[in-house]
py3Dmol code that shows the C-alpha trace and the ligand (Angstrom):
import py3Dmol

protein = """\
ATOM      1  CA  MET A   1       2.495  -1.957  30.021  1.00  0.00           C
ATOM      2  CA  ARG A   2       2.409  -2.017  26.240  1.00  0.00           C
ATOM      3  CA  LYS A   3       4.220   0.814  24.446  1.00  0.00           C
ATOM      4  CA  PRO A   4       1.745   2.513  21.915  1.00  0.00           C
ATOM      5  CA  ILE A   5       2.547   1.952  18.299  1.00  0.00           C
ATOM      6  CA  ILE A   6       1.293   4.442  15.577  1.00  0.00           C
ATOM      7  CA  ALA A   7       2.040   3.436  11.935  1.00  0.00           C
ATOM      8  CA  GLY A   8       1.244   5.514   8.871  1.00  0.00           C
ATOM      9  CA  ASN A   9       0.405   3.438   5.837  1.00  0.00           C
ATOM     10  CA  TRP A  10       1.032   5.730   2.872  1.00  0.00           C
ATOM     11  CA  LYS A  11      -0.046   2.974   0.346  1.00  0.00           C
ATOM     12  CA  MET A  12       0.777   3.819  -3.334  1.00  0.00           C
ATOM     13  CA  ASN A  13       1.334   7.535  -2.673  1.00  0.00           C
ATOM     14  CA  LYS A  14       3.879  10.221  -3.087  1.00  0.00           C
ATOM     15  CA  THR A  15       6.920  10.665  -5.149  1.00  0.00           C
ATOM     16  CA  VAL A  16      10.458  10.304  -3.782  1.00  0.00           C
ATOM     17  CA  GLY A  17      10.725  14.012  -3.387  1.00  0.00           C
ATOM     18  CA  GLU A  18       7.450  14.267  -1.462  1.00  0.00           C
ATOM     19  CA  ALA A  19       8.440  11.398   0.707  1.00  0.00           C
ATOM     20  CA  LEU A  20      11.617  12.805   1.756  1.00  0.00           C
ATOM     21  CA  ALA A  21      10.190  16.178   2.386  1.00  0.00           C
ATOM     22  CA  PHE A  22       7.721  14.491   4.743  1.00  0.00           C
ATOM     23  CA  ALA A  23      10.547  12.669   6.577  1.00  0.00           C
ATOM     24  CA  GLU A  24      12.492  16.047   6.895  1.00  0.00           C
ATOM     25  CA  ALA A  25       9.478  17.738   8.275  1.00  0.00           C
ATOM     26  CA  VAL A  26       8.690  15.197  11.084  1.00  0.00           C
ATOM     27  CA  LYS A  27      11.992  13.685  11.989  1.00  0.00           C
ATOM     28  CA  THR A  28      12.809  16.075  14.865  1.00  0.00           C
ATOM     29  CA  LYS A  29       9.181  16.623  15.918  1.00  0.00           C
ATOM     30  CA  ILE A  30       7.975  13.207  16.756  1.00  0.00           C
ATOM     31  CA  PRO A  31       7.768  12.042  20.304  1.00  0.00           C
ATOM     32  CA  SER A  32      10.496   9.987  21.949  1.00  0.00           C
ATOM     33  CA  LYS A  33      10.596   6.423  21.204  1.00  0.00           C
ATOM     34  CA  ASP A  34      10.632   5.754  24.945  1.00  0.00           C
ATOM     35  CA  ALA A  35       6.927   6.804  24.898  1.00  0.00           C
ATOM     36  CA  VAL A  36       5.638   5.547  21.526  1.00  0.00           C
ATOM     37  CA  ASP A  37       6.807   3.893  18.406  1.00  0.00           C
ATOM     38  CA  SER A  38       6.305   6.317  15.461  1.00  0.00           C
ATOM     39  CA  VAL A  39       6.379   4.361  12.083  1.00  0.00           C
ATOM     40  CA  ILE A  40       6.212   5.402   8.443  1.00  0.00           C
ATOM     41  CA  GLY A  41       4.847   2.634   6.175  1.00  0.00           C
ATOM     42  CA  SER A  42       6.332   3.634   2.831  1.00  0.00           C
ATOM     43  CA  PRO A  43       6.351   2.158  -0.667  1.00  0.00           C
ATOM     44  CA  ALA A  44       9.602   0.143  -0.823  1.00  0.00           C
ATOM     45  CA  LEU A  45      11.061   2.543  -3.498  1.00  0.00           C
ATOM     46  CA  PHE A  46      11.553   5.247  -0.912  1.00  0.00           C
ATOM     47  CA  LEU A  47      12.787   3.201   2.077  1.00  0.00           C
ATOM     48  CA  HIS A  48      16.510   3.596   1.370  1.00  0.00           C
ATOM     49  CA  GLY A  49      16.301   7.435   0.954  1.00  0.00           C
ATOM     50  CA  LEU A  50      14.010   7.794   3.940  1.00  0.00           C
ATOM     51  CA  LYS A  51      16.369   5.723   6.168  1.00  0.00           C
ATOM     52  CA  GLU A  52      19.228   8.177   5.206  1.00  0.00           C
ATOM     53  CA  VAL A  53      17.056  11.101   6.346  1.00  0.00           C
ATOM     54  CA  VAL A  54      15.842   9.475   9.537  1.00  0.00           C
ATOM     55  CA  LYS A  55      18.977   7.938  10.720  1.00  0.00           C
ATOM     56  CA  GLY A  56      19.658   8.803  14.247  1.00  0.00           C
ATOM     57  CA  THR A  57      16.178   9.996  15.058  1.00  0.00           C
ATOM     58  CA  ASP A  58      13.251   8.124  16.524  1.00  0.00           C
ATOM     59  CA  VAL A  59      11.349   7.585  13.275  1.00  0.00           C
ATOM     60  CA  GLN A  60      10.927   4.082  12.441  1.00  0.00           C
ATOM     61  CA  LEU A  61      10.169   2.582   8.977  1.00  0.00           C
ATOM     62  CA  SER A  62       7.862  -0.089   7.643  1.00  0.00           C
ATOM     63  CA  ALA A  63       7.639  -1.714   4.221  1.00  0.00           C
ATOM     64  CA  GLN A  64       4.000  -2.317   3.084  1.00  0.00           C
ATOM     65  CA  ASN A  65       4.806  -5.787   1.869  1.00  0.00           C
ATOM     66  CA  CYS A  66       7.625  -8.260   0.963  1.00  0.00           C
ATOM     67  CA  TYR A  67       8.177 -11.633  -0.730  1.00  0.00           C
ATOM     68  CA  PHE A  68       8.749 -14.730   1.554  1.00  0.00           C
ATOM     69  CA  GLU A  69      12.078 -15.741  -0.176  1.00  0.00           C
ATOM     70  CA  ASN A  70      15.321 -13.692   0.368  1.00  0.00           C
ATOM     71  CA  ALA A  71      16.605 -14.029  -3.164  1.00  0.00           C
ATOM     72  CA  GLY A  72      16.015 -15.790  -6.500  1.00  0.00           C
ATOM     73  CA  ALA A  73      13.985 -15.525  -9.714  1.00  0.00           C
ATOM     74  CA  PHE A  74      10.979 -13.672  -8.536  1.00  0.00           C
ATOM     75  CA  THR A  75      10.734 -10.734 -10.812  1.00  0.00           C
ATOM     76  CA  GLY A  76       9.396  -7.619  -9.401  1.00  0.00           C
ATOM     77  CA  GLU A  77       9.385  -8.758  -5.817  1.00  0.00           C
ATOM     78  CA  ASN A  78      11.131  -7.202  -2.804  1.00  0.00           C
ATOM     79  CA  SER A  79      13.438  -9.400  -0.653  1.00  0.00           C
ATOM     80  CA  PRO A  80      12.946  -9.207   3.170  1.00  0.00           C
ATOM     81  CA  ALA A  81      16.701  -9.592   3.639  1.00  0.00           C
ATOM     82  CA  ALA A  82      17.307  -6.583   1.576  1.00  0.00           C
ATOM     83  CA  ILE A  83      14.677  -4.676   3.294  1.00  0.00           C
ATOM     84  CA  ALA A  84      16.219  -5.465   6.687  1.00  0.00           C
ATOM     85  CA  ASP A  85      19.637  -4.614   5.265  1.00  0.00           C
ATOM     86  CA  LEU A  86      18.413  -0.999   4.876  1.00  0.00           C
ATOM     87  CA  GLY A  87      17.684  -0.947   8.696  1.00  0.00           C
ATOM     88  CA  VAL A  88      13.855  -0.997   8.191  1.00  0.00           C
ATOM     89  CA  GLU A  89      12.152  -2.189  11.384  1.00  0.00           C
ATOM     90  CA  TYR A  90       8.755  -3.407  10.313  1.00  0.00           C
ATOM     91  CA  VAL A  91       6.835  -4.842   7.445  1.00  0.00           C
ATOM     92  CA  ILE A  92       3.103  -4.609   7.106  1.00  0.00           C
ATOM     93  CA  ILE A  93       1.534  -8.017   5.853  1.00  0.00           C
ATOM     94  CA  GLY A  94      -1.920  -9.161   5.000  1.00  0.00           C
ATOM     95  CA  HIS A  95      -3.397  -5.717   4.522  1.00  0.00           C
ATOM     96  CA  SER A  96      -6.960  -6.239   3.049  1.00  0.00           C
ATOM     97  CA  GLU A  97      -5.988  -4.556  -0.223  1.00  0.00           C
ATOM     98  CA  ARG A  98      -3.120  -7.100  -0.913  1.00  0.00           C
ATOM     99  CA  ARG A  99      -5.627 -10.031   0.102  1.00  0.00           C
ATOM    100  CA  GLU A 100      -8.274  -8.575  -2.197  1.00  0.00           C
ATOM    101  CA  TYR A 101      -6.305  -7.189  -5.189  1.00  0.00           C
ATOM    102  CA  PHE A 102      -3.312  -9.433  -5.205  1.00  0.00           C
ATOM    103  CA  HIS A 103      -4.914 -12.575  -3.985  1.00  0.00           C
ATOM    104  CA  GLU A 104      -2.789 -13.160  -0.977  1.00  0.00           C
ATOM    105  CA  THR A 105      -3.669 -16.148   1.040  1.00  0.00           C
ATOM    106  CA  ASP A 106      -3.403 -16.823   4.694  1.00  0.00           C
ATOM    107  CA  GLU A 107      -0.588 -19.242   3.723  1.00  0.00           C
ATOM    108  CA  ASP A 108       1.311 -16.583   1.857  1.00  0.00           C
ATOM    109  CA  ILE A 109       1.022 -14.270   4.805  1.00  0.00           C
ATOM    110  CA  ASN A 110       2.125 -16.872   7.140  1.00  0.00           C
ATOM    111  CA  LYS A 111       5.381 -17.487   4.846  1.00  0.00           C
ATOM    112  CA  LYS A 112       5.981 -13.727   5.035  1.00  0.00           C
ATOM    113  CA  ALA A 113       5.677 -13.476   8.745  1.00  0.00           C
ATOM    114  CA  LYS A 114       8.318 -16.183   9.172  1.00  0.00           C
ATOM    115  CA  ALA A 115      10.547 -14.557   6.591  1.00  0.00           C
ATOM    116  CA  ILE A 116      10.281 -11.147   8.141  1.00  0.00           C
ATOM    117  CA  ILE A 117      11.004 -12.414  11.626  1.00  0.00           C
ATOM    118  CA  ALA A 118      13.926 -14.576  10.326  1.00  0.00           C
ATOM    119  CA  ASN A 119      15.447 -11.275   9.092  1.00  0.00           C
ATOM    120  CA  GLY A 120      15.079  -9.565  12.414  1.00  0.00           C
ATOM    121  CA  MET A 121      12.185  -7.307  11.557  1.00  0.00           C
ATOM    122  CA  THR A 122       8.686  -7.084  13.063  1.00  0.00           C
ATOM    123  CA  PRO A 123       5.591  -8.035  11.050  1.00  0.00           C
ATOM    124  CA  ILE A 124       2.492  -5.820  11.379  1.00  0.00           C
ATOM    125  CA  PHE A 125      -0.041  -8.425  10.770  1.00  0.00           C
ATOM    126  CA  CYS A 126      -3.471  -7.128   9.406  1.00  0.00           C
ATOM    127  CA  CYS A 127      -6.742  -8.887   9.856  1.00  0.00           C
ATOM    128  CA  GLY A 128     -10.281  -7.726   9.257  1.00  0.00           C
ATOM    129  CA  GLU A 129     -13.622  -8.495   8.110  1.00  0.00           C
ATOM    130  CA  SER A 130     -15.932  -7.431   5.173  1.00  0.00           C
ATOM    131  CA  LEU A 131     -19.177  -5.417   5.651  1.00  0.00           C
ATOM    132  CA  GLU A 132     -21.147  -8.543   4.817  1.00  0.00           C
ATOM    133  CA  THR A 133     -19.222 -10.691   7.459  1.00  0.00           C
ATOM    134  CA  TYR A 134     -19.792  -7.795   9.878  1.00  0.00           C
ATOM    135  CA  GLU A 135     -23.372  -7.532   9.295  1.00  0.00           C
ATOM    136  CA  ALA A 136     -23.913 -11.254   9.456  1.00  0.00           C
ATOM    137  CA  GLY A 137     -22.434 -11.116  12.974  1.00  0.00           C
ATOM    138  CA  LYS A 138     -19.531 -13.315  11.944  1.00  0.00           C
ATOM    139  CA  THR A 139     -16.677 -11.011  12.815  1.00  0.00           C
ATOM    140  CA  ALA A 140     -15.184 -12.800  15.902  1.00  0.00           C
ATOM    141  CA  GLU A 141     -15.171 -16.116  13.977  1.00  0.00           C
ATOM    142  CA  TRP A 142     -13.555 -14.646  10.887  1.00  0.00           C
ATOM    143  CA  ILE A 143     -10.937 -12.796  12.820  1.00  0.00           C
ATOM    144  CA  GLU A 144     -10.000 -15.896  14.838  1.00  0.00           C
ATOM    145  CA  GLY A 145      -9.793 -17.958  11.568  1.00  0.00           C
ATOM    146  CA  GLN A 146      -7.307 -15.357   9.995  1.00  0.00           C
ATOM    147  CA  ILE A 147      -5.080 -15.211  13.183  1.00  0.00           C
ATOM    148  CA  THR A 148      -4.993 -18.916  13.500  1.00  0.00           C
ATOM    149  CA  ALA A 149      -4.120 -19.555   9.856  1.00  0.00           C
ATOM    150  CA  GLY A 150      -1.637 -16.598   9.760  1.00  0.00           C
ATOM    151  CA  LEU A 151       0.347 -17.540  12.836  1.00  0.00           C
ATOM    152  CA  VAL A 152       0.822 -21.216  12.003  1.00  0.00           C
ATOM    153  CA  ASP A 153       4.207 -22.523  13.488  1.00  0.00           C
ATOM    154  CA  LEU A 154       5.262 -19.352  15.080  1.00  0.00           C
ATOM    155  CA  THR A 155       6.618 -19.570  18.453  1.00  0.00           C
ATOM    156  CA  ALA A 156       5.095 -17.958  21.498  1.00  0.00           C
ATOM    157  CA  GLU A 157       8.228 -15.664  21.740  1.00  0.00           C
ATOM    158  CA  GLN A 158       7.784 -14.669  18.107  1.00  0.00           C
ATOM    159  CA  VAL A 159       4.080 -13.961  18.543  1.00  0.00           C
ATOM    160  CA  SER A 160       4.638 -11.702  21.705  1.00  0.00           C
ATOM    161  CA  GLU A 161       6.929  -9.368  19.638  1.00  0.00           C
ATOM    162  CA  MET A 162       4.533  -8.981  16.721  1.00  0.00           C
ATOM    163  CA  VAL A 163       2.140  -6.175  15.996  1.00  0.00           C
ATOM    164  CA  ILE A 164      -1.531  -7.233  15.021  1.00  0.00           C
ATOM    165  CA  ALA A 165      -3.644  -4.642  13.209  1.00  0.00           C
ATOM    166  CA  TYR A 166      -7.450  -5.063  13.297  1.00  0.00           C
ATOM    167  CA  GLU A 167      -8.869  -3.235  10.274  1.00  0.00           C
ATOM    168  CA  PRO A 168     -12.471  -3.673   9.346  1.00  0.00           C
ATOM    169  CA  ILE A 169     -12.486  -3.565   5.556  1.00  0.00           C
ATOM    170  CA  TRP A 170     -15.639  -1.527   5.742  1.00  0.00           C
ATOM    171  CA  ALA A 171     -13.895   1.280   7.652  1.00  0.00           C
ATOM    172  CA  ILE A 172     -10.839   1.521   5.432  1.00  0.00           C
ATOM    173  CA  GLY A 173     -10.657   4.817   3.512  1.00  0.00           C
ATOM    174  CA  THR A 174     -14.445   5.163   3.852  1.00  0.00           C
ATOM    175  CA  GLY A 175     -14.485   7.716   6.457  1.00  0.00           C
ATOM    176  CA  LYS A 176     -16.608   5.344   8.352  1.00  0.00           C
ATOM    177  CA  SER A 177     -14.780   4.288  11.364  1.00  0.00           C
ATOM    178  CA  ALA A 178     -15.711   1.395  13.624  1.00  0.00           C
ATOM    179  CA  ASP A 179     -16.503   3.350  16.988  1.00  0.00           C
ATOM    180  CA  ALA A 180     -14.064   2.945  19.772  1.00  0.00           C
ATOM    181  CA  ALA A 181     -16.246   0.240  21.532  1.00  0.00           C
ATOM    182  CA  ILE A 182     -16.394  -1.954  18.494  1.00  0.00           C
ATOM    183  CA  ALA A 183     -12.585  -1.481  17.997  1.00  0.00           C
ATOM    184  CA  ASP A 184     -12.011  -2.431  21.613  1.00  0.00           C
ATOM    185  CA  GLU A 185     -14.253  -5.410  21.342  1.00  0.00           C
ATOM    186  CA  ILE A 186     -12.715  -6.895  18.360  1.00  0.00           C
ATOM    187  CA  CYS A 187      -9.138  -6.074  19.408  1.00  0.00           C
ATOM    188  CA  GLY A 188     -10.238  -8.050  22.432  1.00  0.00           C
ATOM    189  CA  VAL A 189     -11.130 -10.949  20.184  1.00  0.00           C
ATOM    190  CA  VAL A 190      -7.718 -10.744  18.685  1.00  0.00           C
ATOM    191  CA  ARG A 191      -6.143 -10.904  22.095  1.00  0.00           C
ATOM    192  CA  ALA A 192      -8.360 -13.724  23.231  1.00  0.00           C
ATOM    193  CA  THR A 193      -7.481 -15.628  20.081  1.00  0.00           C
ATOM    194  CA  VAL A 194      -3.668 -15.086  20.941  1.00  0.00           C
ATOM    195  CA  GLU A 195      -4.281 -16.262  24.367  1.00  0.00           C
ATOM    196  CA  LYS A 196      -6.156 -19.533  23.275  1.00  0.00           C
ATOM    197  CA  LEU A 197      -3.136 -20.276  20.986  1.00  0.00           C
ATOM    198  CA  TYR A 198      -0.333 -19.113  23.084  1.00  0.00           C
ATOM    199  CA  GLY A 199      -1.212 -18.363  26.511  1.00  0.00           C
ATOM    200  CA  LYS A 200      -1.944 -15.428  28.619  1.00  0.00           C
ATOM    201  CA  SER A 201       1.623 -13.914  28.942  1.00  0.00           C
ATOM    202  CA  VAL A 202       1.881 -13.746  25.146  1.00  0.00           C
ATOM    203  CA  ALA A 203      -1.604 -12.204  24.755  1.00  0.00           C
ATOM    204  CA  ASP A 204      -0.774  -9.661  27.571  1.00  0.00           C
ATOM    205  CA  LYS A 205       2.433  -8.577  25.572  1.00  0.00           C
ATOM    206  CA  VAL A 206       1.335  -8.520  21.932  1.00  0.00           C
ATOM    207  CA  ARG A 207       0.419  -5.152  20.468  1.00  0.00           C
ATOM    208  CA  ILE A 208      -2.769  -4.701  18.739  1.00  0.00           C
ATOM    209  CA  GLN A 209      -3.572  -1.661  16.645  1.00  0.00           C
ATOM    210  CA  TYR A 210      -6.927  -0.432  15.265  1.00  0.00           C
ATOM    211  CA  GLY A 211      -7.053   0.778  11.754  1.00  0.00           C
ATOM    212  CA  GLY A 212      -9.915   2.248   9.660  1.00  0.00           C
ATOM    213  CA  SER A 213     -10.526   6.104   9.164  1.00  0.00           C
ATOM    214  CA  VAL A 214      -8.407   6.988  12.246  1.00  0.00           C
ATOM    215  CA  LYS A 215      -7.483  10.727  12.353  1.00  0.00           C
ATOM    216  CA  PRO A 216      -6.113  13.271  14.712  1.00  0.00           C
ATOM    217  CA  GLU A 217      -9.752  14.090  15.841  1.00  0.00           C
ATOM    218  CA  ASN A 218     -10.756  10.450  16.992  1.00  0.00           C
ATOM    219  CA  ILE A 219      -7.381   8.771  17.674  1.00  0.00           C
ATOM    220  CA  ALA A 220      -7.640   9.507  21.461  1.00  0.00           C
ATOM    221  CA  GLU A 221     -10.988   7.705  21.732  1.00  0.00           C
ATOM    222  CA  TYR A 222      -9.316   4.485  20.374  1.00  0.00           C
ATOM    223  CA  MET A 223      -6.181   4.817  22.375  1.00  0.00           C
ATOM    224  CA  ALA A 224      -8.266   5.113  25.745  1.00  0.00           C
ATOM    225  CA  LYS A 225      -9.507   1.551  25.111  1.00  0.00           C
ATOM    226  CA  GLU A 226      -7.831  -1.299  26.935  1.00  0.00           C
ATOM    227  CA  ASN A 227      -7.256  -3.567  24.095  1.00  0.00           C
ATOM    228  CA  VAL A 228      -6.088  -0.950  21.589  1.00  0.00           C
ATOM    229  CA  ASP A 229      -2.319  -0.368  21.705  1.00  0.00           C
ATOM    230  CA  GLY A 230      -1.963   1.806  18.594  1.00  0.00           C
ATOM    231  CA  ALA A 231      -3.306   2.763  15.199  1.00  0.00           C
ATOM    232  CA  LEU A 232      -2.537   1.820  11.577  1.00  0.00           C
ATOM    233  CA  VAL A 233      -3.551   4.839   9.695  1.00  0.00           C
ATOM    234  CA  GLY A 234      -3.910   5.457   5.852  1.00  0.00           C
ATOM    235  CA  GLY A 235      -5.246   8.741   4.553  1.00  0.00           C
ATOM    236  CA  ALA A 236      -4.510  10.835   7.715  1.00  0.00           C
ATOM    237  CA  SER A 237      -0.808   9.764   7.724  1.00  0.00           C
ATOM    238  CA  LEU A 238      -0.154  11.345   4.312  1.00  0.00           C
ATOM    239  CA  ASP A 239       0.258  14.787   5.624  1.00  0.00           C
ATOM    240  CA  ALA A 240       3.243  15.699   7.882  1.00  0.00           C
ATOM    241  CA  GLU A 241       1.235  17.971  10.229  1.00  0.00           C
ATOM    242  CA  SER A 242      -1.545  15.292  10.446  1.00  0.00           C
ATOM    243  CA  PHE A 243       0.904  12.595  11.141  1.00  0.00           C
ATOM    244  CA  LEU A 244       2.561  14.675  13.918  1.00  0.00           C
ATOM    245  CA  ALA A 245      -1.019  15.444  15.368  1.00  0.00           C
ATOM    246  CA  LEU A 246      -1.846  11.714  15.458  1.00  0.00           C
ATOM    247  CA  LEU A 247       1.377  11.040  17.532  1.00  0.00           C
ATOM    248  CA  GLU A 248       0.662  14.038  19.706  1.00  0.00           C
ATOM    249  CA  ALA A 249      -2.765  12.767  20.764  1.00  0.00           C
ATOM    250  CA  VAL A 250      -1.453   9.506  21.907  1.00  0.00           C
TER     251      VAL A 250
END
"""
ligand_1 = """\
10
PEP
C -5.164 1.531 6.124
O -4.938 1.616 4.813
O -4.579 0.588 6.648
C -6.227 2.350 6.819
C -6.621 2.148 7.806
O -6.626 3.405 5.782
P -7.534 4.742 6.431
O -6.955 5.183 7.669
O -7.305 5.668 5.200
O -8.827 4.142 6.642
"""
view = py3Dmol.view(width=600, height=400)
view.addModel(protein, "pdb")
view.setStyle({"model": 0}, {"cartoon": {"style": "trace"}})
view.addModel(ligand_1, "xyz")
view.setStyle({"model": 1}, {"stick": {}})
view.zoomTo()
view.show()
């Protein structure tokens, strides 16, 4: 039995005051961590303050990116060691916006996954295809390639603890979600790829999220699917009431 994991991805939104007010509003209302992992994916700027607000509650935190070195002359980057030191549990890596706008490669993402794990945190590893790839019927091949390249040299144990998010680029922020059947099918491709690389026990354990225009009204349809263990949610995670509604629907 895989525990559901719902992660909000705030992207580059909110001020520090808005971020802390959100955490205050949700911290005592979220479901127990025994039932579901509830994660806020915040800009790095707010993580320290957020941790102070949610300490002792079941709210968990995620960074949206980090560098793959712990320290050094890397102006403007965020150290995974420093993020871990705050008590942050997860880091999102390989989001399509980072791949597209910041030219992150599979190799960068693989190095980040290793650095995050080495610092005791869990990567939320994103993969997903463009509309062109989807329409050409090449989604499975694309996803298999991204996963195989992103997981290079990771051990079976490390992969079994990871979270993988399938996010079709054409469904992110567009209001156009992949329907639950498509999400289940491609999350199944993710699981089959993990099985091919690491075996059935790892594939049975790894948690796979769907992401792309998930909202309180449709999350239950996704969560009902066998291969979908959670959701990575952008727009609908920005409002405290909506975030709580997503968690309640699980
Ligand atoms: C995301 O950014 O990861 C995402 C899925 O966004 P949205 O829910 O807004 O489509």
